[in-house]
VOKE-265518 format. One record per residue (C-alpha): x, y, z. Coordinates in steps of 0.2 Angstrom, whole numbers. Layout:
<atoms>
atom east X	north Y	up Z;
...
</atoms>
This chain:
<atoms>
atom east 0	north 0	up 0;
atom east 14	north 12	up 5;
atom east 23	north 9	up -12;
atom east 7	north 13	up -21;
atom east 5	north 29	up -12;
atom east 22	north 34	up -17;
atom east 17	north 32	up -35;
atom east -1	north 39	up -35;
atom east -1	north 50	up -20;
atom east -11	north 47	up -4;
atom east -26	north 57	up -9;
atom east -29	north 47	up -25;
atom east -27	north 31	up -15;
atom east -39	north 36	up -1;
atom east -52	north 40	up -15;
atom east -50	north 23	up -22;
atom east -52	north 15	up -5;
atom east -69	north 25	up -3;
atom east -74	north 17	up -20;
atom east -71	north -1	up -13;
atom east -53	north -3	up -20;
atom east -43	north -11	up -6;
atom east -29	north -21	up -15;
atom east -15	north -12	up -24;
atom east 0	north -19	up -33;
atom east 15	north -21	up -22;
atom east 27	north -11	up -34;
atom east 40	north 2	up -28;
atom east 44	north 18	up -38;
atom east 61	north 10	up -43;
atom east 53	north -6	up -49;
atom east 40	north 4	up -59;
atom east 54	north 14	up -67;
atom east 63	north -2	up -72;
atom east 47	north -10	up -79;
atom east 44	north 5	up -89;
atom east 62	north 6	up -96;
atom east 61	north -12	up -101;
atom east 44	north -9	up -110;
atom east 52	north 6	up -119;
atom east 67	north -4	up -124;
atom east 56	north -18	up -130;
atom east 46	north -6	up -140;
atom east 61	north 2	up -147;
atom east 69	north -14	up -152;
atom east 53	north -20	up -161;
atom east 53	north -3	up -170;
atom east 70	north -4	up -177;
atom east 68	north -23	up -181;
atom east 53	north -18	up -192;
atom east 63	north -4	up -199;
atom east 77	north -15	up -204;
atom east 66	north -28	up -212;
atom east 57	north -14	up -222;
atom east 73	north -7	up -228;
atom east 80	north -24	up -234;
atom east 63	north -29	up -242;
atom east 63	north -13	up -252;
atom east 80	north -17	up -260;
atom east 81	north -13	up -279;
atom east 82	north -30	up -287;
atom east 74	north -39	up -302;
atom east 67	north -54	up -293;
atom east 62	north -51	up -275;
atom east 61	north -69	up -271;
atom east 80	north -69	up -273;
atom east 81	north -59	up -256;
atom east 77	north -75	up -247;
atom east 94	north -83	up -251;
atom east 105	north -89	up -237;
atom east 122	north -97	up -235;
atom east 113	north -114	up -233;
atom east 106	north -112	up -250;
atom east 123	north -111	up -258;
atom east 125	north -128	up -267;
atom east 144	north -133	up -266;
atom east 149	north -144	up -281;
atom east 168	north -140	up -281;
atom east 183	north -134	up -270;
atom east 182	north -117	up -278;
atom east 164	north -115	up -272;
atom east 168	north -121	up -254;
atom east 182	north -108	up -253;
atom east 170	north -94	up -260;
atom east 157	north -99	up -247;
atom east 170	north -99	up -233;
atom east 177	north -82	up -238;
atom east 160	north -74	up -239;
atom east 155	north -81	up -222;
atom east 172	north -75	up -215;
atom east 168	north -57	up -221;
atom east 150	north -58	up -213;
atom east 158	north -63	up -197;
atom east 171	north -49	up -198;
atom east 157	north -36	up -201;
atom east 147	north -43	up -187;
atom east 162	north -40	up -176;
atom east 163	north -22	up -181;
atom east 173	north -20	up -196;
atom east 169	north -6	up -209;
atom east 177	north -9	up -226;
atom east 173	north -10	up -244;
atom east 173	north -28	up -250;
atom east 173	north -35	up -268;
atom east 166	north -51	up -275;
atom east 173	north -53	up -292;
atom east 174	north -66	up -306;
atom east 165	north -75	up -319;
atom east 146	north -72	up -323;
atom east 134	north -84	up -315;
atom east 147	north -90	up -302;
atom east 136	north -85	up -287;
atom east 143	north -68	up -282;
atom east 126	north -60	up -280;
atom east 118	north -75	up -271;
atom east 132	north -75	up -258;
atom east 131	north -56	up -256;
atom east 112	north -58	up -252;
atom east 116	north -72	up -241;
atom east 128	north -61	up -231;
atom east 115	north -48	up -229;
atom east 102	north -61	up -223;
atom east 115	north -67	up -210;
atom east 117	north -49	up -203;
atom east 100	north -41	up -206;
atom east 94	north -45	up -188;
atom east 107	north -33	up -181;
atom east 111	north -21	up -196;
atom east 101	north -11	up -209;
atom east 105	north -19	up -225;
atom east 101	north -14	up -243;
atom east 104	north -22	up -260;
atom east 105	north -12	up -276;
atom east 106	north -19	up -294;
atom east 117	north -5	up -301;
atom east 111	north -6	up -319;
atom east 93	north -5	up -313;
atom east 97	north 11	up -303;
atom east 105	north 19	up -318;
atom east 90	north 14	up -329;
atom east 78	north 22	up -317;
atom east 89	north 38	up -315;
atom east 89	north 41	up -334;
atom east 70	north 42	up -333;
atom east 71	north 59	up -326;
atom east 54	north 65	up -333;
atom east 45	north 51	up -324;
atom east 40	north 57	up -307;
atom east 37	north 39	up -300;
atom east 55	north 34	up -306;
atom east 63	north 49	up -298;
atom east 54	north 45	up -282;
atom east 61	north 27	up -283;
atom east 78	north 34	up -286;
atom east 77	north 46	up -271;
atom east 71	north 31	up -260;
atom east 85	north 20	up -266;
atom east 99	north 34	up -264;
atom east 92	north 38	up -246;
atom east 94	north 19	up -242;
atom east 111	north 19	up -249;
atom east 116	north 34	up -238;
atom east 108	north 27	up -222;
atom east 110	north 8	up -222;
atom east 124	north 0	up -212;
atom east 128	north -12	up -226;
atom east 125	north -10	up -245;
atom east 128	north -22	up -259;
atom east 131	north -13	up -276;
atom east 127	north -28	up -288;
atom east 134	north -31	up -305;
atom east 145	north -16	up -307;
atom east 151	north -13	up -324;
atom east 136	north -22	up -333;
atom east 128	north -5	up -335;
atom east 142	north 1	up -347;
atom east 139	north -14	up -359;
atom east 128	north -29	up -359;
atom east 143	north -39	up -366;
atom east 158	north -44	up -356;
atom east 169	north -33	up -367;
atom east 175	north -17	up -359;
atom east 167	north 0	up -363;
atom east 170	north 16	up -354;
atom east 156	north 21	up -343;
atom east 147	north 37	up -346;
atom east 149	north 53	up -336;
atom east 131	north 52	up -331;
atom east 134	north 34	up -323;
atom east 151	north 39	up -315;
atom east 143	north 55	up -307;
atom east 130	north 44	up -299;
atom east 143	north 31	up -293;
atom east 154	north 46	up -286;
atom east 138	north 51	up -276;
atom east 137	north 33	up -269;
atom east 155	north 33	up -265;
atom east 153	north 48	up -255;
atom east 138	north 41	up -246;
atom east 148	north 25	up -242;
atom east 163	north 33	up -236;
atom east 169	north 25	up -220;
atom east 154	north 13	up -221;
atom east 152	north -5	up -226;
atom east 150	north -8	up -245;
atom east 150	north -24	up -255;
atom east 153	north -23	up -274;
atom east 150	north -38	up -285;
atom east 157	north -37	up -303;
atom east 161	north -48	up -318;
atom east 176	north -37	up -322;
atom east 194	north -38	up -317;
atom east 202	north -23	up -308;
atom east 211	north -18	up -324;
atom east 194	north -18	up -333;
atom east 186	north -8	up -320;
atom east 200	north 5	up -322;
atom east 196	north 6	up -340;
atom east 177	north 8	up -337;
atom east 178	north 21	up -322;
atom east 189	north 35	up -316;
atom east 204	north 29	up -307;
atom east 199	north 40	up -291;
atom east 182	north 31	up -291;
atom east 190	north 14	up -293;
atom east 202	north 18	up -278;
atom east 188	north 26	up -267;
atom east 174	north 13	up -269;
atom east 179	north -2	up -279;
atom east 197	north -6	up -274;
atom east 199	north -12	up -256;
atom east 210	north -12	up -241;
atom east 219	north -29	up -245;
atom east 216	north -46	up -253;
atom east 207	north -52	up -238;
atom east 193	north -41	up -243;
atom east 191	north -48	up -260;
atom east 183	north -64	up -265;
atom east 188	north -71	up -282;
atom east 175	north -82	up -290;
atom east 183	north -95	up -302;
atom east 169	north -107	up -303;
atom east 159	north -112	up -318;
atom east 141	north -105	up -320;
atom east 133	north -109	up -303;
atom east 115	north -107	up -310;
atom east 116	north -123	up -320;
atom east 116	north -132	up -303;
atom east 101	north -123	up -296;
atom east 82	north -126	up -300;
</atoms>
């Protein structure tokens, strides 16, 4: 009773007693504060969890179903694939432990680079805000500058790129040519990539590309390659040498 008087005040307690209320929770002011703090923390965690899920699900990707891929879905049929999976998992663990770098998944088309990048995001999305961007799709949307809906999508994507803890920029270099042969990227594309590089400065980014480092230097400005694409060392590069992974999947 005395604890409840501390919370409500004796006048209110006396009025409640006059109305027949004689039993009150035995909770001190300190206990009540702890309970309210726990409730606030739970509500905040639920809010941010919902926010993380919403951001990841709004990723710019052709097939939304692909966002469900995890490391367990990666079908290993060779030693190369076992190594690629192991290195991707290692990067995920390092990011989870607080690393902030730019990482590159590079190699032959169809070898599983995008899949393992998505799997890495799924591994970390419970504790990090994650976003996946098909770069060619972003450039295509950006060129539709007279379309208000397309511009709204571009603004949404760029905001996510700026704010997310981890961003995957997928299939870099494909927007300059639909073929594997190298073609210099347009000034328009490079300006957009410079903007992304500024947003991801000192933040985690994962780049997937079919191109070698020398080919990327032919496609993009050297400063851009150095700032966004090239990394802090070989441990931040996963080289995919496997044959087309897609022929082993349904």
